[in-house]
MARKE-63417 format. One line per field, with one value per residue (C-alpha): residue number from 1; x, y, z. Coordinates in Angstrom, 1 decimal, decimal comma. Last residue first. Example, Ala and Ser with C-alpha at 12.3 -4.5 7.8 and 13.67 -1.06 7.14 Angstrom:
num	2/1
c1	13,7/12,3
c2	-1,1/-4,5
c3	7,1/7,8
This chain:
num	443/442/441/440/439/438/437/436/435/434/433/432/431/430/429/428/427/426/425/424/423/422/421/420/419/418/417/416/415/414/413/412/411/410/409/408/407/406/405/404/403/402/401/400/399/398/397/396/395/394/393/392/391/390/389/388/387/386/385/384/383/382/381/380/379/378/377/376/375/374/373/372/371/370/369/368/367/366/365/364/363/362/361/360/359/358/357/356/355/354/353/352/351/350/349/348/347/346/345/344/343/342/341/340/339/338/337/336/335/334/333/332/331/330/329/328/327/326/325/324/323/322/321/320/319/318/317/316/315/314/313/312/311/310/309/308/307/306/305/304/303/302/301/300/299/298/297/296/295/294/293/292/291/290/289/288/287/286/285/284/283/282/281/280/279/278/277/276/275/274/273/272/271/270/269/268/267/266/265/264/263/262/261/260/259/258/257/256/255/254/253/252/251/250/249/248/247/246/245/244/243/242/241/240/239/238/237/236/235/234/233/232/231/230/229/228/227/226/225/224/223/222/221/220/219/218/217/216/215/214/213/212/211/210/209/208/207/206/205/204/203/202/201/200/199/198/197/196/195/194/193/192/191/190/189/188/187/186/185/184/183/182/181/180/179/178/177/176/175/174/173/172/171/170/169/168/167/166/165/164/163/162/161/160/159/158/157/156/155/154/153/152/151/150/149/148/147/146/145/144/143/142/141/140/139/138/137/136/135/134/133/132/131/130/129/128/127/126/125/124/123/122/121/120/119/118/117/116/115/114/113/112/111/110/109/108/107/106/105/104/103/102/101/100/99/98/97/96/95/94/93/92/91/90/89/88/87/86/85/84/83/82/81/80/79/78/77/76/75/74/73/72/71/70/69/68/67/66/65/64/63/62/61/60/59/58/57/56/55/54/53/52/51/50/49/48/47/46/45/44/43/42/41/40/39/38/37/36/35/34/33/32/31/30/29/28/27/26/25/24/23/22/21/20/19/18/17/16/15/14/13/12/11/10/9/8/7/6/5/4/3/2/1
c1	-0,9/-3,1/-5,9/-6,1/-5,7/-8,3/-10,7/-10,2/-10,5/-13,6/-15,3/-14,4/-15,7/-18,9/-19,5/-19,3/-21,6/-24,2/-25,2/-28,0/-29,8/-29,9/-27,5/-25,1/-25,0/-24,2/-21,2/-19,9/-20,3/-18,9/-15,7/-15,0/-15,6/-13,4/-10,5/-10,9/-10,9/-7,8/-5,7/-3,8/-2,4/-3,3/-1,4/-2,6/-6,2/-6,9/-9,8/-8,7/-10,2/-11,2/-10,8/-9,1/-11,6/-14,7/-13,3/-12,9/-16,5/-18,5/-16,9/-17,6/-21,4/-21,0/-20,1/-19,8/-19,2/-17,2/-14,9/-14,4/-13,6/-11,0/-11,3/-11,8/-9,0/-6,4/-6,7/-5,6/-7,5/-10,3/-13,9/-15,1/-18,3/-18,1/-17,1/-15,9/-14,3/-12,8/-11,3/-10,0/-8,2/-6,4/-5,6/-4,2/-1,7/-1,5/-3,7/-3,8/-0,3/1,2/-0,2/1,4/4,8/4,7/3,5/6,4/8,9/7,3/7,3/7,6/5,0/5,4/5,7/2,2/1,6/-1,0/-3,6/-5,8/-9,5/-11,9/-13,0/-12,0/-14,4/-15,6/-15,0/-16,6/-14,7/-14,9/-12,6/-14,7/-17,0/-20,3/-18,9/-18,7/-21,3/-20,7/-19,5/-22,2/-24,6/-27,7/-31,3/-34,4/-33,5/-34,4/-36,3/-38,8/-36,1/-37,1/-35,7/-32,3/-31,0/-30,9/-29,0/-26,3/-25,9/-26,0/-22,5/-21,0/-21,3/-24,1/-25,4/-28,9/-31,0/-34,7/-36,1/-39,1/-38,7/-38,5/-34,8/-34,1/-35,9/-34,2/-30,8/-30,8/-31,7/-29,1/-26,2/-26,8/-29,7/-30,4/-29,9/-31,9/-34,9/-35,8/-36,4/-34,2/-35,3/-36,6/-36,5/-32,7/-31,4/-30,5/-28,1/-26,1/-25,8/-24,6/-22,1/-20,6/-20,5/-18,7/-16,1/-15,5/-15,2/-12,3/-11,8/-11,1/-7,4/-5,5/-2,0/-0,5/1,5/-1,1/-3,8/-6,2/-9,9/-9,2/-9,6/-12,5/-12,3/-16,1/-15,7/-13,5/-16,2/-19,1/-17,1/-15,7/-19,3/-20,3/-17,4/-17,4/-21,2/-20,4/-18,1/-21,0/-23,5/-26,3/-26,6/-25,9/-27,7/-31,2/-32,1/-35,4/-37,9/-41,2/-43,4/-46,5/-46,4/-49,8/-48,9/-48,1/-45,7/-43,9/-43,7/-42,5/-39,8/-38,7/-38,4/-36,6/-34,1/-33,3/-32,7/-30,6/-28,7/-27,9/-26,7/-24,5/-22,8/-22,7/-26,3/-27,4/-28,3/-30,5/-33,2/-36,7/-38,8/-39,6/-36,0/-34,6/-37,3/-36,3/-32,6/-33,3/-29,9/-27,2/-24,3/-21,3/-19,0/-15,8/-14,8/-11,7/-10,3/-6,8/-4,5/-1,2/-0,9/2,1/3,9/6,8/7,9/6,9/3,4/2,3/-1,2/-3,0/-0,5/-1,1/-4,8/-4,6/-2,4/-5,0/-2,9/-0,8/2,1/2,5/3,4/6,5/5,2/7,1/9,8/7,3/5,6/7,0/6,1/3,3/3,1/4,4/1,9/-1,2/-3,0/-1,6/-2,5/-6,0/-8,3/-8,3/-9,4/-7,0/-7,1/-4,5/-1,6/0,6/-1,9/-0,6/2,6/1,7/3,6/1,0/0,1/0,0/-2,5/-4,8/-4,4/-5,6/-8,6/-9,5/-9,3/-11,6/-14,1/-14,3/-14,6/-17,6/-18,0/-15,3/-12,6/-12,8/-9,7/-8,0/-5,5/-2,6/-0,4/2,4/3,2/3,1/0,8/-1,2/-1,9/-2,6/-5,2/-6,8/-7,1/-8,6/-11,2/-12,1/-12,7/-14,7/-18,1/-17,8/-16,3/-17,9/-16,0/-13,1/-9,4/-7,6/-4,7/-2,7/0,4/1,9/5,2/5,8/5,8/7,6/10,6/8,5/6,6/9,7/9,1/10,4/13,3/12,5/12,5/14,2/11,7/10,7/8,2/4,6/3,6/1,9/1,5/-1,9/-21,0/-21,3/-20,3/-21,9/-20,2/-16,9/-16,3/-18,1/-16,5/-13,1/-13,3/-14,6/-11,9/-9,2/-10,3/-10,6/-7,2/-5,5/-6,9/-5,7/-2,2/-2,2/-3,0/-0,4/2,3/1,5/0,0
c2	43,5/41,4/39,9/42,5/45,4/43,8/43,6/47,3/48,5/46,5/47,7/51,4/51,0/49,5/52,2/54,9/53,0/52,8/49,7/47,1/48,7/45,6/47,2/48,4/44,9/43,5/45,9/44,4/40,8/41,5/43,0/40,6/37,6/39,1/39,5/36,0/34,6/36,7/35,4/33,0/35,9/39,4/41,2/38,9/38,7/42,4/42,2/43,4/46,5/46,3/49,5/47,8/45,0/47,1/49,2/46,1/44,9/46,5/44,5/41,3/41,9/40,7/37,1/35,0/37,9/39,7/36,7/36,3/40,0/40,2/43,6/42,2/39,7/42,5/42,6/39,0/38,0/36,5/36,1/32,5/32,4/29,0/28,2/31,7/32,6/29,2/28,9/32,5/31,8/28,9/31,0/33,8/31,5/32,7/30,5/27,1/27,5/28,8/25,9/23,5/25,1/25,2/21,6/20,5/22,4/21,2/17,5/15,9/18,2/19,3/23,0/22,7/24,6/27,4/28,5/31,4/32,0/35,0/37,9/41,5/43,9/46,5/50,2/53,2/56,4/59,4/62,3/64,7/62,6/60,9/57,5/56,2/53,9/50,3/49,8/48,8/46,1/46,0/45,1/44,7/41,9/39,2/40,7/38,0/35,3/31,7/31,9/33,0/36,6/37,0/33,7/35,0/38,1/36,6/35,0/38,5/39,0/40,9/44,4/44,8/47,7/48,3/45,3/43,0/41,7/38,0/38,1/40,8/39,1/35,8/37,4/39,0/35,6/33,9/36,2/36,2/37,9/37,8/41,6/42,1/41,0/44,6/45,0/47,6/51,1/51,8/48,9/48,8/51,6/53,8/51,2/51,5/55,3/55,0/52,4/54,7/57,7/55,7/54,5/58,1/59,3/56,9/53,8/51,1/51,9/49,1/49,7/46,4/47,9/46,6/48,5/46,8/47,8/48,7/52,5/54,8/56,9/56,7/54,1/52,1/51,9/51,0/48,4/47,0/46,6/44,6/42,2/41,8/41,2/38,3/36,8/36,2/38,1/38,6/41,8/40,8/43,2/44,4/48,0/49,8/47,2/46,0/43,7/46,0/46,1/47,9/50,8/53,0/50,3/50,8/54,6/54,5/51,9/54,0/57,1/55,4/53,6/56,8/58,7/56,0/55,4/59,1/59,1/56,1/57,9/57,4/56,3/54,4/56,3/59,0/58,8/59,7/57,3/54,9/55,1/54,0/51,4/49,8/49,9/47,8/48,0/45,6/47,1/44,8/43,2/41,5/38,2/36,8/33,8/32,3/34,8/32,9/32,1/32,1/35,0/35,5/38,9/38,5/37,4/38,2/37,0/40,2/42,2/40,1/40,5/44,3/44,5/42,9/40,5/41,6/42,6/38,9/38,1/36,0/33,5/30,5/32,2/34,1/30,9/31,0/27,6/27,1/25,8/29,0/31,0/29,2/31,8/34,8/33,5/32,4/35,4/35,1/31,5/28,7/26,2/23,4/21,8/19,0/17,2/14,0/15,8/15,4/17,3/16,0/19,6/20,5/17,8/18,7/22,4/21,7/19,8/22,6/25,1/23,0/22,6/26,4/26,8/24,5/22,3/19,9/18,9/17,0/15,3/16,5/14,3/16,1/14,6/17,0/17,4/21,2/22,3/19,0/18,9/22,6/22,2/19,2/21,1/24,1/21,8/20,3/23,8/25,2/24,6/24,4/21,4/20,3/20,5/22,3/22,6/19,8/18,8/15,5/15,4/12,8/13,2/10,7/13,0/15,8/16,2/16,0/19,1/21,2/24,4/27,7/29,5/33,1/32,9/29,8/27,4/26,2/29,0/28,8/31,8/29,6/31,2/32,6/28,9/29,1/25,8/22,5/21,3/19,5/15,9/14,0/16,3/15,6/11,8/11,6/14,0/12,0/8,8/10,4/12,0/8,9/6,9/9,5/9,3/5,5/5,7/8,4/6,3/3,4/0,0
c3	26,1/23,8/25,9/28,7/26,3/24,0/26,9/27,9/24,3/23,6/26,8/26,1/22,5/23,8/26,5/23,8/21,5/24,3/26,1/26,0/23,1/20,9/18,4/21,1/22,6/19,2/19,1/22,4/21,2/17,7/19,1/21,9/19,6/16,9/19,3/20,7/17,2/16,4/19,2/16,9/15,0/16,3/13,5/10,8/11,9/12,2/9,6/6,2/4,5/0,8/-1,3/-4,3/-3,9/-4,2/-7,0/-9,1/-8,5/-11,2/-14,0/-12,2/-12,9/-16,5/-15,5/-18,7/-21,1/-18,4/-18,0/-21,7/-22,2/-19,4/-17,7/-14,1/-15,0/-14,8/-11,0/-10,3/-7,2/-9,3/-8,0/-8,3/-10,3/-12,0/-15,6/-16,3/-13,0/-12,2/-15,7/-15,5/-12,2/-13,9/-16,9/-14,9/-13,1/-9,6/-7,5/-9,1/-10,7/-7,6/-5,6/-8,1/-7,8/-4,0/-3,7/-6,0/-3,8/-0,5/-1,3/2,1/3,4/7,1/6,3/4,7/1,6/1,2/-1,4/-0,2/0,3/0,4/2,5/2,8/4,6/2,2/2,9/1,4/1,9/4,3/3,5/5,6/7,6/6,9/6,3/2,7/1,3/0,2/-3,3/-5,9/-6,8/-9,1/-8,9/-11,0/-13,4/-11,0/-8,0/-7,1/-7,3/-8,1/-11,7/-10,5/-10,7/-6,9/-6,6/-9,1/-7,0/-3,5/-3,9/-4,1/-0,3/1,5/2,5/1,4/0,1/-0,9/1,0/0,8/-2,8/-1,9/-2,7/-0,1/2,9/2,0/1,5/5,0/6,6/4,4/5,4/9,2/10,9/14,6/15,2/12,0/14,1/14,9/11,2/9,4/8,3/11,8/14,2/14,1/11,8/14,8/16,0/12,8/13,2/16,8/15,7/13,1/15,5/18,2/15,6/14,7/18,3/19,1/21,3/18,6/18,0/19,8/18,3/17,1/14,2/11,7/13,6/16,0/15,7/12,0/12,2/12,9/9,7/9,2/6,5/8,8/11,5/9,2/7,3/10,6/11,8/8,8/9,0/12,7/12,4/10,0/12,6/15,0/17,2/14,7/12,8/9,1/6,8/5,7/4,6/3,8/4,9/3,3/5,4/5,2/1,4/1,0/-1,3/1,7/2,8/-0,5/0,0/3,6/2,8/-0,2/1,9/4,8/2,6/0,8/4,0/5,7/2,4/2,1/5,7/5,0/2,1/-1,7/-2,1/-5,2/-8,4/-9,9/-7,2/-8,2/-6,2/-9,0/-10,3/-7,0/-6,8/-10,2/-9,3/-6,1/-4,3/-3,3/-1,4/-1,4/1,2/-0,1/-1,5/-3,1/-4,9/-4,8/-3,1/-2,4/1,3/3,6/1,9/4,4/5,5/9,1/8,0/4,4/3,6/4,6/2,6/-0,5/0,0/0,4/-2,7/-5,1/-7,2/-10,2/-7,9/-7,0/-10,6/-10,2/-7,7/-6,5/-4,6/-2,4/-1,2/2,3/3,9/6,4/9,9/11,7/9,7/10,8/13,1/11,3/7,9/9,1/8,5/4,7/5,0/4,0/1,2/1,5/-0,2/1,1/3,4/4,9/6,1/9,8/12,5/15,0/16,0/12,3/11,4/14,3/13,6/10,0/11,3/13,7/10,9/8,8/11,6/12,0/8,2/8,2/5,1/6,4/3,9/0,7/-0,7/-3,9/-5,6/-7,2/-9,9/-10,8/-14,5/-13,8/-16,7/-16,8/-13,1/-13,2/-15,9/-14,2/-11,0/-12,8/-14,4/-11,0/-9,6/-12,5/-11,0/-7,3/-5,6/-2,3/1,0/-0,6/-1,1/0,7/-1,4/-1,6/-3,7/-6,1/-7,9/-10,7/-13,6/-11,7/-13,9/-17,0/-16,0/-16,1/-14,1/-15,5/-13,8/-13,1/-9,4/-8,0/-6,5/-10,0/-10,8/-11,9/-14,0/-16,6/-20,0/-20,5/7,9/11,4/12,7/13,8/16,9/16,7/18,0/15,2/12,6/14,2/14,2/10,7/9,5/11,2/9,5/6,1/6,4/7,7/4,9/2,4/3,9/3,8/0,1/-0,3/1,3/-1,0/0,0
């Protein structure tokens, strides 16, 4: 029995044990380099190399085609094994492997908030990528820990503002709001008008207000757009206690029960999407995945909505901010074939053709900036053309600087912000609580 067969058996056994133990979770020319920059890989040299990758729970359209492409381009045979659906369970599984020093998984998909948590167990992929400057800079910075690129940007995600174009026209608006105060005014006017026509369940704005990671994303967008910082700055400064963050949270709290349902404080992505897609909201904050679903046959608003960047804060110099999401390609430091794994990971994540396959066949959002102008991609996915500015202005959660303490940082943040939204404390009290708890945790 081969080493890889044994490895796969170990993977499957460990997965079964872990999933049983963990609770259900939240929810052109190849640029591959041969270790030394500038030296092209030789596929024939790796004809007998076998790797194991854990990239998804269920393959999306385009995933398997991209794997086949990179297997052919590199000459490396990579077999993909499925991981847990839950990101929380996936992280726990990786940590199990790393804790045991296991090389059973050579290449892996990691969340954008994991580089700081996993960095010591991953190799530096800088030597394998010669087009790093072509990726969105914010993602590259997020994935760089102590000078090492521990994850190659693979596909991305960021918060978007969805709006009913038909209703904006109906109520005399020339376009979507550019500031949060404009959104508040427009959402209120449209809500009042639609309810006046008998739609008693119609709301102005739906978003993710439950106490979970999704609220960290939403609240960071409000805070950063108001000039309120990133909770913890890249140099480690705890910056949350400031007037701009307070103003952002006060505005968000004013939406609850007014332009947003009181129950929005229990909403995650799907609850917001369900209200929106049934035609009962004028605006929605959500991720790009909701676009294609909103255009589906079962959608009440297909053809009547569009997406844009999130509004700017109501301060001088305020700008829209979208929290960065997405996934990266990483290589285990315990792999017995690190060089081959690095070259294959670079093909999957940094070869424009591999990203194009996944964008056109599926809807995976590229991290290579030029692909947002690619004619083939725009023909297959027209709405990609409106997303470029979203990703160039994306803001990263403070996961790299806080490392393996990020989960605790995020929990403190969303718990205290949620208490503002539910009226249990003021925004000023919240930022003081967050600052105090983060000081105890980090300093």
